[in-house]
Backbone as JSON Lines, residues from 0, in Angstrom:
{"i":0,"aa":"M","n":[-65.92,63.54,-31.1],"ca":[-65.88,64.7,-31.06],"c":[-65.9,63.72,-29.42]}
{"i":1,"aa":"A","n":[-66.77,63.59,-29.27],"ca":[-66.31,62.21,-27.39],"c":[-64.74,62.45,-27.56]}
{"i":2,"aa":"K","n":[-64.29,61.42,-28.47],"ca":[-62.92,61.3,-28.61],"c":[-62.17,62.35,-28.41]}
{"i":3,"aa":"C","n":[-62.37,63.38,-28.75],"ca":[-61.24,64.72,-28.87],"c":[-61.7,65.44,-28.0]}
{"i":4,"aa":"Q","n":[-62.93,65.46,-27.07],"ca":[-62.88,65.45,-26.43],"c":[-62.15,64.37,-24.61]}
{"i":5,"aa":"A","n":[-61.65,63.8,-24.8],"ca":[-61.11,62.69,-24.04],"c":[-59.76,62.93,-23.7]}
{"i":6,"aa":"V","n":[-59.41,62.77,-25.44],"ca":[-57.91,63.04,-25.57],"c":[-57.43,65.1,-24.92]}
{"i":7,"aa":"F","n":[-58.12,65.71,-24.93],"ca":[-57.93,66.99,-24.49],"c":[-57.78,67.09,-22.93]}
{"i":8,"aa":"L","n":[-59.22,65.85,-22.02],"ca":[-59.01,65.81,-21.06],"c":[-57.5,65.4,-20.78]}
{"i":9,"aa":"L","n":[-57.59,63.81,-21.18],"ca":[-56.55,63.27,-20.9],"c":[-55.3,63.77,-20.87]}
{"i":10,"aa":"V","n":[-54.63,64.68,-22.12],"ca":[-53.67,65.15,-22.32],"c":[-53.85,66.77,-20.82]}
{"i":11,"aa":"G","n":[-54.87,67.75,-20.44],"ca":[-55.03,68.6,-19.68],"c":[-54.35,67.89,-17.73]}
{"i":12,"aa":"A","n":[-55.08,66.5,-17.95],"ca":[-54.55,65.76,-17.15],"c":[-53.38,65.59,-16.21]}
{"i":13,"aa":"L","n":[-52.41,65.47,-17.7],"ca":[-51.0,64.77,-17.73],"c":[-50.33,65.9,-16.99]}
{"i":14,"aa":"C","n":[-51.04,66.97,-17.74],"ca":[-50.0,68.82,-18.1],"c":[-50.38,69.03,-15.96]}
{"i":15,"aa":"V","n":[-51.41,68.65,-15.42],"ca":[-51.33,69.31,-14.44],"c":[-50.71,68.18,-13.47]}
{"i":16,"aa":"L","n":[-50.64,67.14,-13.4],"ca":[-50.35,66.43,-12.63],"c":[-48.34,66.25,-12.32]}
{"i":17,"aa":"S","n":[-47.44,66.61,-14.04],"ca":[-46.57,67.11,-14.58],"c":[-46.47,67.94,-13.49]}
{"i":18,"aa":"L","n":[-47.0,68.66,-13.38],"ca":[-47.09,70.48,-12.62],"c":[-46.66,70.37,-10.88]}
{"i":19,"aa":"A","n":[-47.43,69.32,-10.44],"ca":[-48.08,68.46,-9.43],"c":[-46.51,68.02,-9.08]}
{"i":20,"aa":"G","n":[-45.45,67.63,-10.13],"ca":[-44.26,67.02,-9.94],"c":[-43.63,67.79,-9.05]}
{"i":21,"aa":"V","n":[-43.34,68.9,-10.57],"ca":[-42.34,70.38,-10.07],"c":[-42.69,70.55,-8.9]}
{"i":22,"aa":"A","n":[-43.89,70.91,-8.87],"ca":[-44.57,72.04,-6.98],"c":[-43.5,70.61,-6.25]}
{"i":23,"aa":"N","n":[-43.56,69.52,-5.79],"ca":[-42.81,69.13,-4.89],"c":[-41.98,68.6,-4.84]}
{"i":24,"aa":"A","n":[-40.82,68.3,-6.37],"ca":[-39.57,69.03,-6.64],"c":[-39.07,69.41,-5.9]}
{"i":25,"aa":"A","n":[-39.92,71.05,-5.53],"ca":[-39.51,72.1,-5.24],"c":[-39.22,71.93,-3.9]}
{"i":26,"aa":"E","n":[-40.28,71.64,-3.46],"ca":[-40.25,71.61,-1.34],"c":[-38.84,70.82,-0.89]}
{"i":27,"aa":"N","n":[-38.26,69.88,-1.65],"ca":[-37.4,69.23,-0.91],"c":[-37.14,68.79,0.17]}
{"i":28,"aa":"H","n":[-37.67,67.78,1.07],"ca":[-37.74,67.25,1.52],"c":[-36.71,66.45,1.81]}
{"i":29,"aa":"F","n":[-35.73,65.98,2.7],"ca":[-34.41,65.19,2.7],"c":[-34.37,64.48,4.29]}
{"i":30,"aa":"K","n":[-34.18,63.15,4.26],"ca":[-33.42,62.26,5.21],"c":[-32.35,62.07,5.23]}
{"i":31,"aa":"V","n":[-31.19,62.51,6.61],"ca":[-30.34,62.35,6.86],"c":[-29.8,60.94,7.58]}
{"i":32,"aa":"Q","n":[-29.26,59.97,7.19],"ca":[-29.7,58.87,8.33],"c":[-27.79,58.41,8.21]}
{"i":33,"aa":"G","n":[-27.94,57.69,9.26],"ca":[-26.01,57.5,9.73],"c":[-26.07,56.24,10.81]}
{"i":34,"aa":"M","n":[-24.57,55.99,11.61],"ca":[-24.82,55.66,12.33],"c":[-23.75,55.62,12.91]}
{"i":35,"aa":"V","n":[-23.66,55.86,14.84],"ca":[-22.1,56.09,15.56],"c":[-21.77,54.59,16.03]}
{"i":36,"aa":"Y","n":[-20.7,54.36,16.39],"ca":[-20.33,53.28,17.01],"c":[-19.09,53.83,17.76]}
{"i":37,"aa":"C","n":[-18.46,53.08,18.5],"ca":[-17.3,52.86,19.75],"c":[-15.86,52.33,18.94]}
{"i":38,"aa":"D","n":[-14.99,53.08,18.26],"ca":[-13.97,52.87,17.77],"c":[-12.97,51.89,19.06]}
{"i":39,"aa":"T","n":[-13.18,50.99,19.59],"ca":[-12.48,50.24,20.41],"c":[-10.59,49.92,19.68]}
{"i":40,"aa":"C","n":[-10.75,49.96,18.64],"ca":[-9.21,49.99,18.82],"c":[-8.69,51.18,18.21]}
{"i":41,"aa":"R","n":[-9.3,51.96,18.65],"ca":[-8.76,53.63,17.75],"c":[-7.76,54.06,16.97]}
{"i":42,"aa":"I","n":[-8.57,53.1,15.6],"ca":[-8.2,53.73,14.36],"c":[-8.4,53.94,13.56]}
{"i":43,"aa":"Q","n":[-10.09,54.65,13.91],"ca":[-10.81,55.38,13.43],"c":[-11.17,54.74,11.63]}
{"i":44,"aa":"F","n":[-11.97,53.25,11.83],"ca":[-12.61,53.3,10.94],"c":[-13.11,51.36,11.85]}
{"i":45,"aa":"M","n":[-13.74,50.81,11.61],"ca":[-15.16,49.92,12.63],"c":[-14.34,48.29,11.97]}
{"i":46,"aa":"T","n":[-13.8,47.75,11.91],"ca":[-13.54,47.09,12.48],"c":[-14.45,45.44,13.5]}
{"i":47,"aa":"R","n":[-14.32,44.16,13.68],"ca":[-15.35,43.16,13.96],"c":[-15.3,43.18,15.8]}
{"i":48,"aa":"V","n":[-14.5,44.19,16.13],"ca":[-14.64,44.8,17.35],"c":[-15.35,45.62,18.12]}
{"i":49,"aa":"S","n":[-15.49,46.36,17.14],"ca":[-16.25,47.92,17.54],"c":[-17.94,47.36,17.95]}
{"i":50,"aa":"T","n":[-18.42,48.28,18.12],"ca":[-19.26,48.15,18.94],"c":[-20.21,49.4,18.62]}
{"i":51,"aa":"I","n":[-21.66,49.2,18.29],"ca":[-22.37,50.39,17.95],"c":[-22.72,51.04,18.94]}
{"i":52,"aa":"M","n":[-23.3,52.22,18.67],"ca":[-23.78,52.87,19.89],"c":[-25.01,53.28,20.16]}
{"i":53,"aa":"E","n":[-25.5,52.63,21.55],"ca":[-27.7,53.37,21.56],"c":[-26.77,55.21,22.35]}
{"i":54,"aa":"G","n":[-27.9,55.31,21.89],"ca":[-28.12,57.44,22.76],"c":[-26.62,58.27,22.53]}
{"i":55,"aa":"A","n":[-26.08,57.87,21.69],"ca":[-24.78,58.91,20.94],"c":[-25.92,60.0,20.63]}
{"i":56,"aa":"T","n":[-25.78,61.5,20.58],"ca":[-25.86,62.65,19.98],"c":[-24.96,63.33,18.83]}
{"i":57,"aa":"V","n":[-25.55,63.13,17.63],"ca":[-24.8,63.89,16.65],"c":[-25.77,65.47,15.76]}
{"i":58,"aa":"K","n":[-24.94,65.58,15.5],"ca":[-25.41,67.69,14.54],"c":[-25.67,67.43,13.45]}
{"i":59,"aa":"L","n":[-26.49,67.64,12.75],"ca":[-26.09,67.8,11.54],"c":[-26.3,69.51,11.05]}
{"i":60,"aa":"E","n":[-25.37,70.42,10.73],"ca":[-25.14,71.54,10.27],"c":[-25.02,71.47,9.14]}
{"i":61,"aa":"C","n":[-24.93,73.02,8.6],"ca":[-24.94,73.38,6.93],"c":[-24.45,75.05,6.9]}
{"i":62,"aa":"R","n":[-23.56,75.22,6.88],"ca":[-23.29,76.29,6.51],"c":[-22.32,77.08,5.3]}
{"i":63,"aa":"N","n":[-22.99,78.16,4.68],"ca":[-22.61,79.04,3.36],"c":[-21.77,78.86,2.85]}
{"i":64,"aa":"I","n":[-21.15,78.11,1.93],"ca":[-20.05,77.98,0.93],"c":[-19.33,79.18,0.86]}
{"i":65,"aa":"T","n":[-19.66,80.53,0.8],"ca":[-19.1,81.72,0.34],"c":[-19.41,82.57,1.96]}
{"i":66,"aa":"A","n":[-20.01,82.83,2.95],"ca":[-20.52,83.72,3.53],"c":[-20.12,83.03,4.62]}
{"i":67,"aa":"G","n":[-19.45,81.5,5.02],"ca":[-19.79,80.95,5.84],"c":[-21.08,80.84,6.78]}
{"i":68,"aa":"T","n":[-21.76,81.65,6.64],"ca":[-22.6,81.48,7.55],"c":[-23.66,80.25,7.71]}
{"i":69,"aa":"Q","n":[-24.11,79.97,9.21],"ca":[-25.29,78.92,9.41],"c":[-26.18,79.08,9.01]}
{"i":70,"aa":"T","n":[-26.52,77.57,8.47],"ca":[-28.05,77.71,7.37],"c":[-29.16,77.33,8.23]}
{"i":71,"aa":"F","n":[-28.48,75.91,8.8],"ca":[-29.27,74.64,9.29],"c":[-28.65,74.03,9.99]}
{"i":72,"aa":"K","n":[-29.25,73.55,11.37],"ca":[-28.61,72.92,12.23],"c":[-29.69,72.2,12.88]}
{"i":73,"aa":"A","n":[-29.19,70.68,13.32],"ca":[-30.58,69.72,14.12],"c":[-29.25,68.88,14.26]}
{"i":74,"aa":"E","n":[-30.17,68.35,15.56],"ca":[-29.35,67.04,16.36],"c":[-30.79,65.64,16.6]}
{"i":75,"aa":"A","n":[-29.65,64.47,16.79],"ca":[-30.56,63.3,17.01],"c":[-29.7,63.04,17.4]}
{"i":76,"aa":"V","n":[-30.46,62.08,18.02],"ca":[-29.81,60.87,19.15],"c":[-29.83,59.31,18.6]}
{"i":77,"aa":"T","n":[-28.94,58.48,18.43],"ca":[-28.99,57.64,17.96],"c":[-30.04,56.42,18.39]}
{"i":78,"aa":"D","n":[-30.45,55.33,18.2],"ca":[-31.47,54.04,18.33],"c":[-30.5,52.59,18.63]}
{"i":79,"aa":"K","n":[-31.02,52.29,19.74],"ca":[-30.99,50.98,19.6],"c":[-29.75,49.59,19.32]}
{"i":80,"aa":"V","n":[-30.02,50.42,17.32],"ca":[-28.98,49.43,16.69],"c":[-27.83,50.78,15.98]}
{"i":81,"aa":"G","n":[-27.9,52.03,16.79],"ca":[-26.81,52.76,16.56],"c":[-27.03,53.62,14.83]}
{"i":82,"aa":"Q","n":[-28.57,53.9,15.05],"ca":[-29.03,54.25,13.89],"c":[-29.93,55.96,14.38]}
{"i":83,"aa":"Y","n":[-29.14,56.81,13.74],"ca":[-30.0,58.12,13.72],"c":[-30.89,58.12,12.3]}
{"i":84,"aa":"S","n":[-32.07,59.4,12.29],"ca":[-32.63,59.85,10.75],"c":[-32.41,61.1,11.36]}
{"i":85,"aa":"I","n":[-31.99,62.5,10.45],"ca":[-32.47,64.21,10.83],"c":[-33.5,64.42,9.68]}
{"i":86,"aa":"P","n":[-34.07,64.76,10.14],"ca":[-35.78,64.88,8.55],"c":[-35.15,66.64,8.02]}
{"i":87,"aa":"V","n":[-34.83,67.2,6.76],"ca":[-34.4,68.13,6.48],"c":[-35.39,68.72,5.9]}
{"i":88,"aa":"D","n":[-35.94,70.12,5.71],"ca":[-36.06,70.72,4.52],"c":[-35.93,71.81,3.88]}
{"i":89,"aa":"G","n":[-36.07,71.79,2.59],"ca":[-35.65,73.02,1.87],"c":[-33.86,72.53,1.13]}
{"i":90,"aa":"D","n":[-32.94,73.47,0.5],"ca":[-32.3,72.78,-0.67],"c":[-31.25,73.96,-0.38]}
{"i":91,"aa":"F","n":[-30.35,73.01,0.19],"ca":[-28.76,73.46,0.66],"c":[-27.65,72.83,-0.5]}
{"i":92,"aa":"E","n":[-27.72,73.29,-1.7],"ca":[-26.9,73.68,-2.97],"c":[-25.88,74.25,-2.71]}
{"i":93,"aa":"D","n":[-25.87,75.45,-1.9],"ca":[-24.92,76.45,-1.97],"c":[-23.6,76.77,-0.46]}
{"i":94,"aa":"D","n":[-24.06,75.18,-0.22],"ca":[-24.02,75.17,1.62],"c":[-22.9,73.87,1.59]}
{"i":95,"aa":"I","n":[-21.85,73.54,2.84],"ca":[-21.67,72.34,2.79],"c":[-21.97,72.12,4.18]}
{"i":96,"aa":"C","n":[-22.69,71.29,4.46],"ca":[-23.53,70.0,5.39],"c":[-22.36,68.89,6.33]}
{"i":97,"aa":"E","n":[-22.75,68.87,7.29],"ca":[-21.53,68.16,7.88],"c":[-21.71,67.26,9.46]}
{"i":98,"aa":"I","n":[-22.52,66.19,9.26],"ca":[-22.71,65.45,10.53],"c":[-21.75,65.14,11.46]}
{"i":99,"aa":"E","n":[-21.76,65.2,12.86],"ca":[-20.47,65.45,13.43],"c":[-20.89,65.02,15.3]}
{"i":100,"aa":"L","n":[-20.17,64.5,15.53],"ca":[-19.8,63.79,16.48],"c":[-20.33,64.94,17.71]}
{"i":101,"aa":"V","n":[-21.89,64.68,18.64],"ca":[-21.8,65.32,20.05],"c":[-21.42,64.82,21.37]}
{"i":102,"aa":"K","n":[-22.01,63.93,21.57],"ca":[-22.28,63.26,22.78],"c":[-22.02,61.67,22.65]}
{"i":103,"aa":"S","n":[-21.15,61.12,24.24],"ca":[-21.83,60.32,23.97],"c":[-21.76,58.94,25.32]}
{"i":104,"aa":"P","n":[-23.05,58.19,25.45],"ca":[-23.68,57.57,26.74],"c":[-22.42,56.89,27.06]}
{"i":105,"aa":"N","n":[-21.45,56.67,26.61],"ca":[-19.91,55.72,27.44],"c":[-18.55,56.12,27.6]}
{"i":106,"aa":"S","n":[-18.58,56.5,28.91],"ca":[-17.36,57.33,29.06],"c":[-16.46,57.25,28.88]}
{"i":107,"aa":"E","n":[-16.63,55.67,28.77],"ca":[-15.09,54.77,28.25],"c":[-14.57,55.08,26.54]}
{"i":108,"aa":"C","n":[-16.29,55.72,26.19],"ca":[-15.8,55.54,24.84],"c":[-16.73,57.1,24.19]}
{"i":109,"aa":"S","n":[-15.79,58.08,24.25],"ca":[-15.72,59.44,24.35],"c":[-15.26,60.28,23.71]}
{"i":110,"aa":"E","n":[-14.34,59.14,23.41],"ca":[-13.53,60.64,22.51],"c":[-13.7,60.93,21.54]}
{"i":111,"aa":"V","n":[-13.17,61.87,21.11],"ca":[-13.69,62.65,19.66],"c":[-12.78,63.01,18.87]}
{"i":112,"aa":"S","n":[-12.14,62.71,17.99],"ca":[-10.35,63.11,16.79],"c":[-10.75,64.16,16.95]}
{"i":113,"aa":"H","n":[-9.73,65.06,17.29],"ca":[-9.58,66.51,16.57],"c":[-8.47,66.67,15.43]}
{"i":114,"aa":"D","n":[-7.54,65.0,14.93],"ca":[-6.71,65.16,13.84],"c":[-7.29,66.12,12.78]}
{"i":115,"aa":"V","n":[-6.39,66.98,12.06],"ca":[-7.13,67.75,10.87],"c":[-6.97,67.0,10.26]}
{"i":116,"aa":"Y","n":[-6.77,65.61,10.29],"ca":[-6.06,64.55,9.11],"c":[-7.11,63.68,8.87]}
{"i":117,"aa":"A","n":[-7.92,63.29,10.09],"ca":[-9.06,62.39,10.39],"c":[-10.23,63.02,10.66]}
{"i":118,"aa":"K","n":[-10.37,63.85,10.66],"ca":[-11.75,64.96,11.57],"c":[-12.84,63.98,11.52]}
{"i":119,"aa":"Q","n":[-13.71,64.04,12.36],"ca":[-14.58,62.84,12.81],"c":[-15.7,63.65,12.28]}
{"i":120,"aa":"T","n":[-16.39,63.94,10.74],"ca":[-17.69,64.38,10.01],"c":[-17.68,63.46,8.83]}
{"i":121,"aa":"A","n":[-18.77,63.94,8.59],"ca":[-19.35,63.59,7.45],"c":[-20.12,63.92,6.68]}
{"i":122,"aa":"K","n":[-19.59,64.73,5.02],"ca":[-20.15,65.35,4.84],"c":[-21.64,64.5,4.1]}
{"i":123,"aa":"V","n":[-22.8,65.54,3.98],"ca":[-23.92,65.03,2.79],"c":[-24.15,65.96,1.94]}
{"i":124,"aa":"S","n":[-24.68,65.5,0.94],"ca":[-25.23,66.69,0.08],"c":[-26.31,67.14,0.2]}
{"i":125,"aa":"L","n":[-27.06,68.17,0.17],"ca":[-28.57,68.33,0.59],"c":[-28.68,68.96,-0.29]}
{"i":126,"aa":"T","n":[-29.22,68.23,-1.65],"ca":[-29.95,69.31,-2.97],"c":[-30.27,68.25,-3.81]}
{"i":127,"aa":"S","n":[-31.2,68.51,-4.89],"ca":[-32.0,67.92,-6.09],"c":[-31.17,67.86,-6.93]}
{"i":128,"aa":"N","n":[-30.4,68.66,-7.25],"ca":[-29.48,69.03,-8.26],"c":[-28.11,68.02,-8.52]}
{"i":129,"aa":"N","n":[-28.3,67.39,-7.75],"ca":[-26.93,66.42,-7.93],"c":[-26.6,64.97,-8.19]}
{"i":130,"aa":"G","n":[-27.46,64.99,-9.08],"ca":[-28.17,63.41,-9.6],"c":[-28.64,62.78,-8.55]}
{"i":131,"aa":"E","n":[-28.98,62.88,-7.53],"ca":[-29.58,62.05,-6.51],"c":[-30.87,61.44,-6.49]}
{"i":132,"aa":"A","n":[-31.48,60.4,-7.08],"ca":[-32.94,60.43,-7.61],"c":[-33.82,60.03,-5.66]}
{"i":133,"aa":"S","n":[-33.31,59.79,-4.66],"ca":[-33.91,59.32,-3.7],"c":[-33.79,60.57,-2.66]}
{"i":134,"aa":"D","n":[-34.56,60.86,-1.56],"ca":[-34.27,61.91,-0.95],"c":[-33.6,61.53,0.14]}
{"i":135,"aa":"I","n":[-33.53,60.05,0.28],"ca":[-32.63,59.62,1.74],"c":[-31.14,60.22,1.21]}
{"i":136,"aa":"R","n":[-30.52,60.38,2.16],"ca":[-29.14,60.66,2.64],"c":[-28.33,60.08,3.05]}
{"i":137,"aa":"S","n":[-27.44,59.14,2.9],"ca":[-26.72,58.51,4.0],"c":[-25.33,58.86,4.42]}
{"i":138,"aa":"A","n":[-24.95,59.25,5.4],"ca":[-23.64,59.54,5.98],"c":[-22.93,58.67,6.59]}
{"i":139,"aa":"N","n":[-21.81,58.73,6.21],"ca":[-20.5,57.31,6.69],"c":[-20.75,57.49,8.03]}
{"i":140,"aa":"A","n":[-20.28,56.58,8.62],"ca":[-20.64,55.6,9.68],"c":[-19.53,56.62,11.28]}
{"i":141,"aa":"L","n":[-19.92,56.91,12.23],"ca":[-18.47,58.08,12.81],"c":[-18.73,57.59,13.8]}
{"i":142,"aa":"G","n":[-17.34,57.67,14.67],"ca":[-17.13,56.62,15.73],"c":[-16.39,57.59,17.03]}
{"i":143,"aa":"F","n":[-16.58,56.8,17.8],"ca":[-16.07,57.81,19.04],"c":[-14.59,56.96,19.55]}
{"i":144,"aa":"M","n":[-14.03,57.05,19.82],"ca":[-12.37,56.47,20.45],"c":[-12.91,56.08,21.9]}
{"i":145,"aa":"R","n":[-12.36,54.5,21.95],"ca":[-12.46,54.16,23.16],"c":[-10.98,54.98,24.35]}
{"i":146,"aa":"K","n":[-11.06,54.53,25.28],"ca":[-9.73,55.8,25.76],"c":[-8.76,55.1,25.54]}
{"i":147,"aa":"E","n":[-8.47,53.1,25.92],"ca":[-7.92,51.88,26.08],"c":[-8.12,51.7,24.94]}
{"i":148,"aa":"P","n":[-7.23,50.76,23.78],"ca":[-7.76,50.08,23.33],"c":[-8.21,48.13,24.05]}
{"i":149,"aa":"L","n":[-8.97,47.43,22.84],"ca":[-9.23,46.8,23.39],"c":[-7.82,45.51,23.79]}
{"i":150,"aa":"K","n":[-7.49,44.57,24.2],"ca":[-6.54,43.63,24.23],"c":[-6.93,42.78,22.79]}
{"i":151,"aa":"E","n":[-7.72,42.59,22.21],"ca":[-7.72,41.81,21.12],"c":[-7.69,43.05,19.68]}
{"i":152,"aa":"C","n":[-7.25,44.21,20.05],"ca":[-6.4,45.16,18.84],"c":[-5.75,44.71,18.32]}
{"i":153,"aa":"P","n":[-3.88,44.58,18.6],"ca":[-3.9,43.83,18.05],"c":[-3.48,42.72,16.68]}
{"i":154,"aa":"E","n":[-4.28,42.2,17.67],"ca":[-4.91,40.44,16.6],"c":[-5.85,41.18,15.25]}
{"i":155,"aa":"V","n":[-6.87,42.41,16.2],"ca":[-7.44,42.27,14.73],"c":[-6.53,43.56,14.01]}
{"i":156,"aa":"L","n":[-5.68,44.31,13.67],"ca":[-5.12,44.99,13.06],"c":[-4.08,43.29,12.14]}
{"i":157,"aa":"K","n":[-3.41,42.75,12.87],"ca":[-2.86,41.78,11.96],"c":[-3.72,41.09,11.16]}
{"i":158,"aa":"E","n":[-4.83,40.57,11.01],"ca":[-5.82,40.24,10.12],"c":[-5.74,41.35,9.26]}
{"i":159,"aa":"L","n":[-6.21,42.51,9.44],"ca":[-6.06,43.77,8.31],"c":[-4.64,44.19,7.34]}
{"i":160,"aa":"D","n":[-3.83,43.69,8.06],"ca":[-2.5,43.47,7.78],"c":[-2.31,45.1,7.78]}
{"i":161,"aa":"L","n":[-2.67,45.66,8.91],"ca":[-2.38,46.97,9.19],"c":[-1.36,47.17,10.69]}
{"i":162,"aa":"Y","n":[-0.39,45.38,11.11],"ca":[-0.15,45.57,12.42],"c":[1.32,44.9,12.33]}
{"i":163,"aa":"D","n":[2.87,45.34,12.27],"ca":[3.72,44.41,12.05],"c":[3.78,43.93,13.46]}
{"i":164,"aa":"V","n":[3.29,43.02,13.78],"ca":[3.8,41.62,14.89],"c":[5.58,42.13,15.64]}
{"i":165,"aa":"K","n":[5.9,41.81,14.37],"ca":[8.04,42.14,14.4],"c":[8.27,42.89,15.15]}
{"i":166,"aa":"A","n":[7.61,44.35,14.47],"ca":[7.63,45.48,15.36],"c":[7.63,46.11,16.34]}
{"i":167,"aa":"N","n":[6.66,45.01,17.22],"ca":[5.88,45.77,18.17],"c":[6.07,44.29,19.19]}
Protein backbone atom coordinates (compact mmCIF):
# COMPACT_ATOMS: atom_id res chain seq x y z
CA MET A 1 0.00 0.00 0.00
CA ALA A 2 2.86 2.39 0.82
CA LYS A 3 4.48 1.66 -2.56
CA CYS A 4 1.21 2.42 -4.33
CA GLN A 5 0.86 5.74 -2.48
CA ALA A 6 4.46 6.63 -3.35
CA VAL A 7 3.81 5.93 -7.05
CA PHE A 8 0.65 8.07 -7.01
CA LEU A 9 2.53 10.84 -5.22
CA LEU A 10 5.33 10.70 -7.80
CA VAL A 11 2.90 10.72 -10.74
CA GLY A 12 1.01 13.64 -9.17
CA ALA A 13 4.24 15.59 -8.68
CA LEU A 14 5.24 15.01 -12.31
CA CYS A 15 1.83 16.23 -13.49
CA VAL A 16 2.13 19.41 -11.42
CA LEU A 17 5.66 20.05 -12.73
CA SER A 18 4.59 19.52 -16.33
CA LEU A 19 1.69 21.95 -15.89
CA ALA A 20 4.12 24.50 -14.41
CA GLY A 21 6.27 24.10 -17.52
CA VAL A 22 3.28 24.75 -19.80
CA ALA A 23 2.34 27.84 -17.81
CA ASN A 24 5.93 29.06 -17.95
CA ALA A 25 6.10 28.58 -21.73
CA ALA A 26 2.88 30.58 -22.17
CA GLU A 27 4.47 33.63 -20.52
CA ASN A 28 7.03 34.12 -23.35
CA HIS A 29 9.95 36.16 -22.12
CA PHE A 30 12.54 36.92 -24.79
CA LYS A 31 15.80 38.82 -24.92
CA VAL A 32 16.80 40.41 -28.24
CA GLN A 33 20.54 40.93 -28.56
CA GLY A 34 22.65 42.50 -31.25
CA MET A 35 25.56 44.72 -32.12
CA VAL A 36 26.14 48.10 -33.77
CA TYR A 37 29.30 49.05 -35.67
CA CYS A 38 30.68 51.91 -37.74
CA ASP A 39 30.79 50.95 -41.42
CA THR A 40 34.11 52.65 -42.14
CA CYS A 41 34.18 51.59 -45.81
CA ARG A 42 30.49 52.33 -46.58
CA ILE A 43 29.90 48.81 -47.94
CA GLN A 44 27.15 47.79 -45.47
CA PHE A 45 28.89 44.85 -43.84
CA MET A 46 31.67 44.48 -41.30
CA THR A 47 35.32 44.38 -42.32
CA ARG A 48 38.60 44.30 -40.40
CA VAL A 49 38.59 48.12 -40.25
CA SER A 50 35.03 48.44 -38.95
CA THR A 51 34.72 49.69 -35.38
CA ILE A 52 32.17 48.90 -32.71
CA MET A 53 29.94 51.70 -31.45
CA GLU A 54 29.34 52.39 -27.78
CA GLY A 55 26.34 54.61 -27.06
CA ALA A 56 24.40 53.95 -30.28
CA THR A 57 20.60 53.83 -29.98
CA VAL A 58 18.48 51.15 -31.66
CA LYS A 59 14.76 50.44 -31.55
CA LEU A 60 12.78 47.24 -31.75
CA GLU A 61 9.39 47.59 -33.35
CA CYS A 62 6.78 44.91 -33.99
CA ARG A 63 3.87 45.40 -36.38
CA ASN A 64 0.90 43.12 -36.97
CA ILE A 65 1.26 41.40 -40.35
CA THR A 66 -2.33 41.95 -41.50
CA ALA A 67 -3.35 45.25 -39.86
CA GLY A 68 0.08 46.91 -39.93
CA THR A 69 -0.51 48.34 -36.46
CA GLN A 70 2.34 48.68 -34.02
CA THR A 71 2.13 46.07 -31.26
CA PHE A 72 5.46 46.61 -29.48
CA LYS A 73 8.23 49.20 -29.35
CA ALA A 74 11.37 49.50 -27.23
CA GLU A 75 14.75 51.22 -27.47
CA ALA A 76 18.20 50.30 -26.20
CA VAL A 77 21.69 51.80 -26.13
CA THR A 78 24.85 49.84 -26.92
CA ASP A 79 27.44 49.14 -24.24
CA LYS A 80 31.23 49.51 -24.41
CA VAL A 81 31.53 46.48 -26.71
CA GLY A 82 28.82 47.73 -29.09
CA GLN A 83 26.12 45.32 -27.91
CA TYR A 84 22.55 45.93 -26.81
CA SER A 85 19.92 43.80 -25.11
CA ILE A 86 16.15 44.36 -25.19
CA PRO A 87 13.81 42.37 -22.92
CA VAL A 88 10.46 41.47 -24.49
CA ASP A 89 7.41 39.99 -22.78
CA GLY A 90 4.75 38.39 -24.95
CA ASP A 91 4.38 36.34 -28.10
CA PHE A 92 4.47 38.19 -31.43
CA GLU A 93 3.80 35.28 -33.79
CA ASP A 94 1.49 37.36 -36.02
CA ASP A 95 3.93 40.27 -36.22
CA ILE A 96 7.00 41.39 -38.12
CA CYS A 97 9.60 42.54 -35.59
CA GLU A 98 12.64 44.55 -36.67
CA ILE A 99 15.61 46.27 -35.06
CA GLU A 100 16.43 49.64 -36.59
CA LEU A 101 19.24 52.14 -36.09
CA VAL A 102 18.09 55.34 -34.37
CA LYS A 103 21.01 57.50 -33.24
CA SER A 104 24.78 57.42 -33.54
CA PRO A 105 27.10 58.83 -30.88
CA ASN A 106 29.66 59.66 -33.59
CA SER A 107 28.95 62.54 -35.98
CA GLU A 108 31.56 61.20 -38.46
CA CYS A 109 29.76 57.86 -38.57
CA SER A 110 26.06 58.60 -38.40
CA GLU A 111 24.58 57.91 -41.83
CA VAL A 112 21.86 55.29 -42.21
CA SER A 113 21.31 53.65 -45.58
CA HIS A 114 17.86 54.25 -47.00
CA ASP A 115 18.51 52.03 -50.02
CA VAL A 116 15.49 49.77 -50.52
CA TYR A 117 17.78 46.81 -51.24
CA ALA A 118 20.16 47.44 -48.33
CA LYS A 119 17.84 48.74 -45.63
CA GLN A 120 19.57 48.78 -42.25
CA THR A 121 17.16 46.68 -40.20
CA ALA A 122 17.37 43.23 -38.67
CA LYS A 123 14.31 41.00 -38.40
CA VAL A 124 13.83 38.88 -35.28
CA SER A 125 11.29 36.16 -34.52
CA LEU A 126 9.54 36.69 -31.18
CA THR A 127 7.44 33.59 -30.78
CA SER A 128 7.81 30.22 -29.12
CA ASN A 129 6.19 28.57 -32.15
CA ASN A 130 9.22 28.70 -34.44
CA GLY A 131 11.30 25.77 -33.25
CA GLU A 132 13.85 27.86 -31.34
CA ALA A 133 14.43 26.48 -27.86
CA SER A 134 16.28 29.49 -26.45
CA ASP A 135 14.57 32.67 -25.30
CA ILE A 136 17.53 34.70 -26.62
CA ARG A 137 17.03 36.11 -30.11
CA SER A 138 20.15 37.29 -31.93
CA ALA A 139 19.75 40.09 -34.44
CA ASN A 140 22.18 40.68 -37.31
CA ALA A 141 24.76 43.40 -36.70
CA LEU A 142 23.76 46.86 -37.94
CA GLY A 143 26.09 49.63 -39.02
CA PHE A 144 26.04 53.38 -39.30
CA MET A 145 28.04 54.53 -42.35
CA ARG A 146 31.03 56.82 -42.07
CA LYS A 147 30.69 60.07 -44.09
CA GLU A 148 33.93 59.38 -45.96
CA PRO A 149 35.50 55.91 -46.30
CA LEU A 150 38.84 55.33 -44.57
CA LYS A 151 41.96 55.46 -46.76
CA GLU A 152 42.53 51.73 -46.02
CA CYS A 153 39.24 50.72 -47.63
CA PRO A 154 40.52 50.06 -51.18
CA GLU A 155 43.09 47.64 -49.70
CA VAL A 156 40.41 45.95 -47.57
CA LEU A 157 38.10 45.59 -50.57
CA LYS A 158 40.94 44.15 -52.63
CA GLU A 159 41.60 41.57 -49.88
CA LEU A 160 37.94 40.58 -50.11
CA ASP A 161 38.05 40.41 -53.93
CA LEU A 162 35.48 43.22 -54.09
CA TYR A 163 37.67 45.88 -55.65
CA ASP A 164 39.14 45.96 -59.11
CA VAL A 165 42.40 47.89 -58.71
CA LYS A 166 42.94 48.20 -62.49
CA ALA A 167 39.55 49.81 -63.05
CA ASN A 168 40.12 52.42 -60.34
